[in-house]
C-alpha positions in Angstrom: 192.5 125.9 -123.3 189.8 128.0 -121.7 192.2 131.0 -121.7 192.7 130.6 -125.4 189.0 130.6 -126.1 188.5 133.7 -123.9 191.3 135.5 -125.9 189.7 134.6 -129.2 186.2 135.8 -128.0 187.7 139.0 -126.6 189.7 139.5 -129.8 186.7 139.1 -132.0 184.7 141.5 -129.9 187.6 144.0 -129.8 188.2 143.7 -133.5 184.6 144.5 -134.3 184.5 147.5 -132.0 187.8 148.8 -133.2 186.7 148.5 -136.8 183.6 150.5 -136.0 185.6 153.2 -134.2 188.5 153.5 -136.6 187.9 156.2 -139.2 187.7 155.4 -142.9 187.2 152.2 -144.8 189.5 149.4 -143.8 188.3 146.7 -146.2 188.6 143.0 -145.3 185.9 140.8 -144.1 184.9 139.1 -140.9 187.9 136.8 -140.9 190.3 139.8 -141.2 188.4 141.6 -138.4 188.7 138.5 -136.2 192.4 138.0 -136.9 193.2 141.7 -136.4 191.2 141.7 -133.2 193.0 138.7 -131.8 196.4 140.3 -132.8 195.2 143.5 -131.2 194.3 141.8 -128.0 197.8 140.4 -127.8 199.4 143.8 -128.7 197.2 145.5 -126.1 197.8 142.9 -123.4 201.6 142.9 -124.0 201.8 146.7 -123.9 199.7 146.9 -120.8 201.9 144.3 -119.2 205.0 146.2 -120.2 203.7 149.5 -118.7 202.4 147.8 -115.6 205.2 145.5 -114.7 208.1 146.7 -116.8 208.5 143.2 -118.4 207.7 142.6 -122.0 205.8 139.3 -122.4 203.4 138.2 -125.0 200.1 138.0 -123.2 196.5 138.6 -124.1 194.3 141.1 -122.4 192.1 139.7 -119.6 188.5 139.0 -120.1 187.1 142.0 -118.3 186.0 145.6 -119.1 189.5 147.0 -118.7 190.9 144.1 -120.6 188.4 144.8 -123.4 189.4 148.4 -123.5 193.1 147.4 -123.7 192.2 144.9 -126.5 190.3 147.6 -128.4 193.2 149.9 -128.3 195.5 147.2 -129.4 193.1 146.3 -132.2 193.1 149.9 -133.4 196.9 149.8 -133.5 196.8 146.6 -135.4 194.3 148.0 -137.9 196.5 151.1 -138.3 199.6 149.0 -139.0 197.6 146.8 -141.4 196.3 149.8 -143.3 199.9 151.1 -143.6 201.1 147.7 -145.0 198.2 147.3 -147.5 198.4 150.9 -148.6 202.1 150.6 -149.5 201.7 147.3 -151.3 198.8 148.7 -153.3 200.8 151.7 -154.7 
């Protein structure tokens, strides 16, 4: 349970930082930022786990500075994918 809360807090922080870093207007409110941050934390943690161990497992980034960096990168990827999906549906 404590790990889940840590992932949520890390995801919220990573989502806010990624949204500030990502160029352009993304839209969405605080809830969208939180959700994309949490998804990004899972994406970043899973990709890091794949590169580090060679095994693909769904895992969140650890609650540390390197974990935050991985989560931010994952959140940027999630924001990019989200912008592709919403751009195509708006056309």
